[in-house]
N, C-alpha and C positions, 0 to 999 in steps of 0.2 A: 124764631130761635129754637133750636133743638135742645130739649132738656134731658132726654133719655137716650144717650148714645149707645148704651148697652143693648137696646132693642135693635139698633141698626147694625152694629158690628159684632155683637155677641160678647159674652164674658171672657176674660182672659182664662187660659188653661195652663196645664203643666209646662207646655212648651214655651208659653209666654213667660212663665215664672223662671224657667231656665235661661231664657234670653235676658231677662232683667237682672238675674243673678250674675250673668256674664258682664253686663254693662257695669254693675256695681263693682265687680272684681277688677275690671279694667281701671275704673276710677280709683279704687283703693290702691292699686299698684302704682298709679301715677301720683296720687296724693296720700301716702300712707298715714293713717291715723286721723285724717281730716274729718271723716264722717263721725267717728267716735267723739272727737273734740266738739263738733257742732251740736251733737245730741246732748253731751254733758253740759255745755254752756247753756243751752236752752233749759235743761232741767235745773241747773243752778240758779238761773234767772227766775224761774217760776218759784223756786223755794224761797229765794230772797224776797220776791214781790209778795208772797203770801205771808211773810213774817215768821217763817219757820215751819218745820215739819208738822207741828201740831195743827197748823192752820191751812195746810195744803190740801186742796180738794183733789182726791185721787183721779177724778175725771178731768181736771183742769178746766172746769166750766167757768167762763169769764162772766157770763150773765145768764142767770136762770130764766130771765124773761125771754131772751132771744135764743138761748141754747148755744151761744158761741163758745168755742173752746179751741185751745191750741192742741193739735193732735200730733203733728210730726215736725221733725227738724231734719231737713235735707239740704245739703249744700246746693246753691242755685245752679252751679255748673252740672251737677249730677241730675237735677230736675230737668235741665235742658237736654241732656243726653237721653234720658228716659222718654221725654216728650217727642224727641226726634223720631223715635221708633214707635211710640205709643201715644199719639196726640190726645187721646181722650182719658188717659190714666188719671189725671188730676182735674178734669172737667166734669166727668160723669160721676154721679154719687155712688153708683154700684161699683164702678171701676176703682174709685178711691177707697171704698170700704174693702174691696178685695186686696188692694195694695197694702193697706194698714194691717190686715189680718195675715198676709203672707210675708211681710217684711217688718216684723215687730222691732227690729234693731233701730228703727227710726222713730219709734213712738216715744213721746216724752211723758204722756199721761200714764199713770200706773195701771189704770183700768180702761178697757175699751167701753165706749158709751153708745154704740149703735148696733 
């Protein structure tokens, strides 16, 4: 199994960012407000699960032992649309980090942790 797709296909660039912005724009026009609603719902759930703002980890680390965290909230239909054009975007660690840095509107953690 390949673990490092970025070494095979390279890192996304500005043209890829423009293409993904286009895909997001199409989705937003088809489902106005749905992206924002998904992100807000995840943020609200994390706040409630933490027991309030004072207890919320800004990195949303679920387990310090494993380093698991919830990073993004993206509607599944939009994930599928992005993966259709960029199949490694959410499989490859470097591609995923690039996505998180370039599309912060999906991030539910207040702070980036990688």
